[in-house]
C-alpha positions in Angstrom: -0.2 0.0 0.0 1.1 3.3 -0.8 0.6 6.6 1.4 2.7 10.4 1.5 3.9 12.2 3.7 5.4 16.0 3.9 9.0 16.5 2.7 9.5 20.3 3.1 7.2 23.4 3.8 7.9 27.0 2.7 6.3 30.2 3.5 6.0 33.6 2.1 4.9 37.1 3.3 5.3 40.8 1.4 7.7 43.3 2.8 4.8 45.8 3.4 3.5 45.7 7.2 0.1 47.0 8.8 0.2 47.7 12.1 -3.0 48.0 14.9 -1.1 52.0 14.9 -1.4 52.3 10.9 -5.0 51.0 11.1 -6.0 54.0 13.5 -5.3 56.3 11.0 -7.4 54.9 8.5 -11.0 53.9 10.5 -12.4 54.5 14.2 -10.3 51.9 15.8 -7.1 51.4 18.4 -4.4 48.8 19.5 -6.9 47.6 22.5 -9.5 47.5 20.9 -8.2 45.3 18.1 -6.0 43.2 20.3 -8.9 42.4 22.6 -11.1 41.2 20.2 -8.9 38.9 17.6 -5.8 39.2 19.5 -3.8 40.6 16.0 -1.0 43.0 16.6 0.3 43.0 12.6 -0.7 42.2 9.4 1.2 41.9 6.3 -0.5 43.2 3.2 0.9 43.0 -0.6 1.2 45.7 -3.1 3.2 45.1 -6.1 3.5 41.3 -5.9 0.4 38.9 -7.4 -1.5 35.8 -5.8 0.8 33.9 -7.9 3.9 35.9 -6.6 3.5 34.9 -3.6 2.3 31.3 -4.2 5.5 30.8 -5.8 7.8 32.6 -3.2 6.0 29.8 -0.8 6.9 26.9 -3.5 10.4 28.1 -4.2 11.1 27.6 -0.3 9.5 24.4 -0.3 10.7 22.7 -3.2 14.7 23.8 -2.5 14.0 22.7 1.6 12.9 19.1 -0.2 15.9 18.8 -2.6 13.3 18.6 -5.3 13.4 20.1 -9.0 10.4 21.2 -10.7 10.4 18.3 -13.6 9.8 15.7 -10.2 6.4 17.4 -9.3 3.2 15.6 -11.2 0.6 17.4 -9.2 -0.1 20.8 -7.8 -3.1 22.2 -5.7 -3.4 25.7 -4.9 -6.3 26.9 -2.1 -7.5 29.7 -2.3 -10.3 32.0 -2.4 -8.8 35.5 -3.4 -8.3 34.3 -6.7 -9.1 37.0 -10.0 -8.3 34.9 -13.0 -10.8 32.3 -13.6 -8.3 30.3 -16.4 -5.7 29.4 -16.2 -6.3 28.7 -12.7 -3.8 29.7 -9.7 -2.6 26.4 -10.0 -1.6 26.1 -13.5 -0.4 29.7 -13.4 2.3 28.7 -10.5 3.3 25.4 -12.1 4.1 27.5 -15.4 5.9 30.2 -13.2 8.5 27.1 -11.4 8.9 25.3 -14.5 6.8 21.7 -13.8 5.9 20.3 -16.8 3.4 18.3 -17.0 1.4 18.5 -13.4 -2.0 17.6 -12.8 -3.0 21.1 -11.8 -6.3 22.3 -9.9 -7.2 25.4 -7.5 -9.3 24.3 -4.6 -11.7 26.8 -2.5 -13.4 26.0 0.8 -11.8 29.3 1.6 -10.2 29.1 5.2 -10.2 25.1 5.8 -8.6 25.3 1.6 -5.2 24.1 2.8 -6.5 21.2 4.6 -9.1 19.9 1.7 -5.9 20.8 -0.7 -3.6 17.9 1.4 -6.1 15.4 2.0 -6.9 15.5 -2.3 -3.6 15.2 -2.7 -2.9 12.6 0.4 -5.3 10.7 -1.9 -4.5 11.0 -5.1 -0.7 9.7 -4.2 -2.4 6.8 -2.2 -4.7 5.6 -5.5 -1.5 6.1 -7.5 -2.3 8.9 -9.7 0.8 11.1 -8.3 3.7 10.4 -6.8 5.3 14.0 -5.7 2.6 16.7 -5.1 3.0 20.5 -4.5 0.2 21.6 -2.1 0.1 25.6 -1.3 -2.3 27.8 0.3 -2.4 31.5 -0.8 -4.3 34.2 -0.2 -4.8 38.4 -0.8 -6.9 39.0 0.9 -6.4 42.7 0.7 -7.7 42.6 -2.6 -11.4 42.0 -1.0 -11.0 44.1 2.4 -13.7 47.3 2.9 -11.2 49.1 4.3 -13.7 51.7 6.0 -15.6 48.7 7.6 -13.2 48.1 11.1 -14.9 44.8 12.1 -13.2 43.6 9.0 -10.3 45.8 7.8 -8.4 44.9 10.7 -8.4 41.1 10.7 -7.1 39.6 7.3 -3.6 39.8 6.2 -1.9 38.4 2.7 0.6 35.6 2.7 1.1 31.5 1.3 2.7 28.4 2.6 3.7 25.5 0.7 3.9 21.8 1.1 5.6 19.4 -0.8 4.3 15.6 -0.6 6.0 12.1 -2.1 4.6 8.8 -2.0 5.7 6.5 0.6 5.3 2.9 2.1 1.9 2.9 4.4 3.9 1.9 7.2 5.7 5.3 7.0 2.4 7.1 5.9 3.1 11.1 7.7 -0.7 12.4 6.7 -3.6 11.0 8.9 -6.8 10.5 7.5 -9.0 14.0 7.1 -12.3 14.4 8.8 -14.2 17.1 6.7 -17.5 18.5 6.3 -19.5 21.7 6.3 -22.5 23.3 7.3 -24.0 24.9 4.5 -27.2 26.3 6.3 -24.6 28.7 8.2 -22.3 29.3 4.9 -23.6 33.3 4.8 -21.7 33.7 8.0 -18.5 34.2 6.3 -18.9 35.3 2.7 -17.0 37.1 -0.3 -19.9 38.3 -2.7 -20.6 40.9 -5.6 -18.7 41.5 -9.0 -15.9 43.4 -6.8 -15.8 41.2 -4.4 -16.1 42.1 -0.6 -15.6 40.2 2.3 -18.1 40.3 4.9 -18.4 38.0 8.2 -21.0 37.3 11.2 -18.3 37.4 13.8 -20.4 36.1 16.8 -21.7 33.4 15.0 -18.0 32.0 13.8 -17.1 32.4 16.9 -19.6 30.6 18.8 -19.2 27.7 16.2 -15.7 27.5 16.3 -15.3 27.7 20.2 -17.9 24.6 20.6 -18.1 22.5 17.2 -14.6 22.5 16.4 -12.8 21.0 19.5 -15.1 17.7 19.0 -14.0 17.4 15.4 -10.4 17.9 16.0 -10.9 15.0 18.2 -12.3 12.7 16.0 -9.5 13.2 13.3 -7.0 12.5 15.8 -8.9 9.5 16.8 -8.8 8.2 13.1 -5.1 8.9 13.2 -4.4 6.6 16.3 -2.9 9.3 18.6 -4.4 10.9 21.9 -4.8 14.4 21.4 -2.2 14.3 24.7 0.6 12.6 22.2 0.5 15.8 20.1 3.6 18.1 19.9 1.9 20.3 18.0 -1.4 22.2 17.2 -1.9 24.1 14.2 -5.6 25.6 13.3 -7.0 27.9 11.3 -5.8 31.5 12.3 -8.7 33.2 12.5 -8.7 35.0 16.2 -6.3 34.2 19.0 -9.2 33.9 21.5 -10.8 31.1 19.5 -7.5 29.7 18.7 -6.7 29.6 23.1 -10.5 28.2 23.4 -10.1 25.1 20.8 -6.7 24.2 22.5 -7.9 24.3 25.8 -10.7 21.4 25.2 -8.4 19.3 23.4 -6.4 18.0 26.1 -3.2 18.9 24.6 0.2 17.6 27.2 1.7 21.1 28.9 4.9 21.4 26.5 2.7 20.8 23.4 3.2 24.2 20.5 0.0 25.9 19.4 0.3 28.3 16.9 0.0 31.9 17.4 0.9 33.1 14.0 -2.4 35.0 13.9 -1.0 37.6 16.1 1.6 38.6 13.7 0.2 37.8 10.4 -3.7 38.3 10.7 -6.2 36.0 9.5 -4.9 34.7 6.0 -7.5 32.2 5.1 -6.3 28.9 3.5 -2.3 30.4 3.8 -2.7 30.7 7.2 -1.8 26.7 8.4 0.9 26.2 6.0 2.5 29.5 6.7 2.0 28.7 10.6 3.4 25.6 10.2 6.3 26.7 8.0 7.4 29.1 10.9 7.5 26.4 13.7 9.6 24.2 12.1 11.5 27.1 10.5 12.3 28.1 14.4 13.0 24.9 15.6 9.7 24.8 17.5 8.7 21.3 15.6 11.0 18.3 14.8 11.0 16.0 12.3 8.5 13.5 12.9 6.5 15.2 15.5 2.8 14.8 14.8 0.8 17.8 14.3 -3.0 18.5 14.6 -4.1 20.6 11.2 -7.5 21.9 11.6 -8.7 24.7 9.2 -12.8 26.2 9.4 -14.4 29.4 8.1 -15.7 30.4 5.2 -18.5 28.6 3.8 -18.7 27.0 7.6 -16.7 24.5 6.0 -14.0 22.3 7.8 -11.4 19.7 7.4 -8.3 18.3 9.4 -5.8 16.1 9.6 -3.0 14.6 11.9 0.4 14.9 10.1 4.2 14.3 10.9 6.3 17.0 10.8 9.3 16.8 7.9 
């Protein structure tokens, strides 16, 4: 039997940093108001870099860390909800820029859970024998869809990308556990991106109540399917939506005291589909997580779609 594992990660953020004080000069808000509600201090905002530029920046680092050349990749999956061009899709554009010759290439949009969805589908393709090495990217230019006069949303989001290289391994070396995924479509309007000139809107309290009550049981189910107790996890990387949500979920999981909980939202804001790979890549780069460490990933949000799995660090 064939399985897959993550062999390398990479991330990229644009250089411009927008602080809470910068935002207070634009809308009626201040640092204390933002920190007390979402825990964010800064976020990165793209100026000259396109969505594809961000994705390529993260992908190049992941490929370099893996020691993998573009011609060895046979599947490219990009998770995003902020693509402007409908065709060629973002994955195809990224593959062209990287010089990947003949990959299967698809773009996936489940918003904030997108990376976990894309990781699962790439893992499934490898297990089915349809691919041997995959590049999975989560990327967003959230700044394109923000109403900068709306203080309830403009303080939350940022831009960035994270990427992972997957390769086929024997089943006993599997590094990506079974996915737990689903959605609550009747609550889909709680986070929406709509209109010909798309703008994001959010029912903050609805999302907060759902995430703080429903995600922990689903996350424990992902651990159960992977055959691991939450107390054995070395790390937890949730979608970086809101620091209060992250801490509430982590507190309900029964993690070990020394388990690492990603809190990249403080410095990067909510980067939707990019938030999980971005945060995970940083933790590995800083040496806070090590090769083989079991880490629970769990994405949730837009459309109230969710997905999570336990992975082993590269």
